[in-house]
N, C-alpha and C positions, 0 to 999 in steps of 0.2 A: 504493499499501500504506498502510496506517496505520504511522505512527511511534511513537506512543504511545496505550497504554489506561491511563487512570487511574480508580482507584476511591477515591472521599474519603467522608467523612463522620464524625461523632462517634463516640469511643470507644465500641465495644461494637456498632457498626452491622453488623458482620458482614464488614467491608472485606477481612481478609485471606483467610477461607474464601472469598469471591467471586474474588479473585484467583488462588488455588491453581487453582480449577476453571477459569478462563479458561486459565490457563496449560499443562493438561492438555487441554483443548478445543484450542485453537490447534496445540500440537505434534503432537496426534495428526491434525491436517487439513495438515502438513507446515512448517509456521511457523518461522521461528527466533526463539525467545522469549528474552526476558532478564526475570527479575523483580525489580523493585528496591524495597526499602521506603525510602520517600523519606523521609527526617528530618531536620533540621536538627541540626549540631553545632557547637561553637565552634572557630573557626578564628583568623581575626584578631581576633575579637571578645572573645576569652579575656579580656585585659586590662582590657577595659570590663565584662564580667561581672564580674570579682572586685574590681572598685572598687564598683561597685552592690551587692555584696554586704555590704562594708565599710561603706558608706553606709545599709543597712537597706532598699534597694529590691529585695533579691532573699533570700530566706528558706526554708531546708529545712523542711519540713513531713513529718511521717507521717500515711497513710493507715490507719487502724488495723483496717479488714476486712482488709486484705492485708499489713500491717505493712512497706508500700513506701514509701521516700523518694521526695519528689519537689521541685524547685525551685518556688517561686512567684515570679513575675516582678512586680512593682508598679512599671513603670516609670512608668504613669499619675501617680503621686504628683510626678512632677518633670517639668514641662514641655519642658527642653531634654534630659534622658535620655530622653523619648517621642519628642524629632523626632530624635537620632542613633541611637539603636537599630535602626529599620527599615531604616537606610542599610549599618549594620555587619551586620546579619541579611541583608542581601540580598546583600552580598560574600561571606557565608559558602556562601550557597545557590548563588550562580553557581562558585563553584569546586567545590563538593558536584556541581552539575548535570554540570559539563564531565566530570570524572572518571566518575558513575556512570550519567548518560544519555547524552551527546553522543557518548561513546566507543563505545556501543554502537548508536548510532542508524548511525554511520559504518559499521558492521559489517552494517548493512541488517537487524539485527532489528527485532522488535516488542517495545518495550519497555513490563512491564506494570507501573504503580505503584500501589503502597500507600501511598495518599497522595502529593498532589502539588502543585503551587502553590496551589490553592484551600485545601488544608489550612494551608499556610504562613500566608496572608493571615489566615484565621481565627485562629490563634494569634497574629500581630502585633496584629490588632483587639483581642483581649482583653488583651494586656500593655500595651498602648498607650490602651484606651479609645478609641481613634480607629476609629469604625465606617464611616468612608468612606475607609478608608486605600486602598482598592481603587482609586477615582478618583484618588488624587494620583499624583504622578510616581514615588514609590519602588514604587507598587503598579502601577503600568502597565509599570515595568520588570520586576517579576516576572512579569507576567501573559505580558510579550514572550518570556518563555521556552518558552512553550506552541508546539510546532510545529503549523503548518496544518493538518497532516495527522494529527489526533490526535482522540481521542474522551474526554470526560470524563464522568464519569457520579458523580453524589451519592446514596449511598445513606442513605436518612432512616427514622429509628425514634423511638420517644417516649424520652424521657429515663428515664423509668422502667424500661422492657424494657432500655436499654442499661445503667444502672447496675447491676440485677440480674444482667447478663451477666458481667460484668467486676467484679473485686475491687480493681483499683488506679486507680477514679476516685474523686477528692477528694468529691466531691458531687453532689447532684442540681442545685441552682445552676450548679456548673462546665459541667454538660452543657446546662441551659436557654439560658445564654448563647451557648455555642457552636453548639448545634441552628439559635437563630433567626439566627444570621449566615449558616450554612451555606445557608439556606431564602433569605437575602436577596441571596446572590451568586448562587446557583443562578437567581433569577429575574433579575437584572442582567445576568449575564453568559451568560444563555440555556444555561444547564448541565442536561440533564435530572435528573429525581430518581427515584428507585425505592424504594418501599417494602420495607423489610426486615423489616416485620412479617408474615412469611408463611413456608414452610417454604423451605429453602437452593436447591431446586431452582426453586422459582418465581421466587425471586429472581434466580437465575441466568438465567432464561429472559427475563425483564423487562431485564438488563444486555443479554444477546445482540440482544434486537430493537431495543434505543436505540444499539448499538454498529455493526452490521453491516447497518441499513438507513436 
């Protein structure tokens, strides 16, 4: 039985919609399902982040379209910080993984992840500008958290489409960088990609094909 099904992709690609459709589909077929929004949050890294903010490597910005604030991490400006940050991030992710994912797998549930390890890697690569991070030791540690009996899918949409779908995205360049990295990861890690530029039911059928064949 599958342990994890994860849907990844840039903001505005339609991940959440597809995860909810998958949840309904699987529950209708008698599966025990747990849906998880897998997103990093600060635990042991909190003091480090506070220091980075004082030093100017983190700054709060406002997205005018949605009047939403977000933290821009510019850890790539300092080589030492860019080396330390991925490891602190990984420890936080490990703790989150044990509580949010591993505990549900023990209960023999299929865990549906809205975002997962590929998304974490993309975030880290953007914050450090280390675009080969997934090949390094810290990247391999993160990848080791993906159980063997898992199915990962990346939804790919154009930057313009994603930008118009959501109003809490900073800018087009934000999406361009991330989309390029998702596609690079998909190729390097052999993660199937599905075009999100069709109706939601067409996307769902494509995801089912990739997941259950």
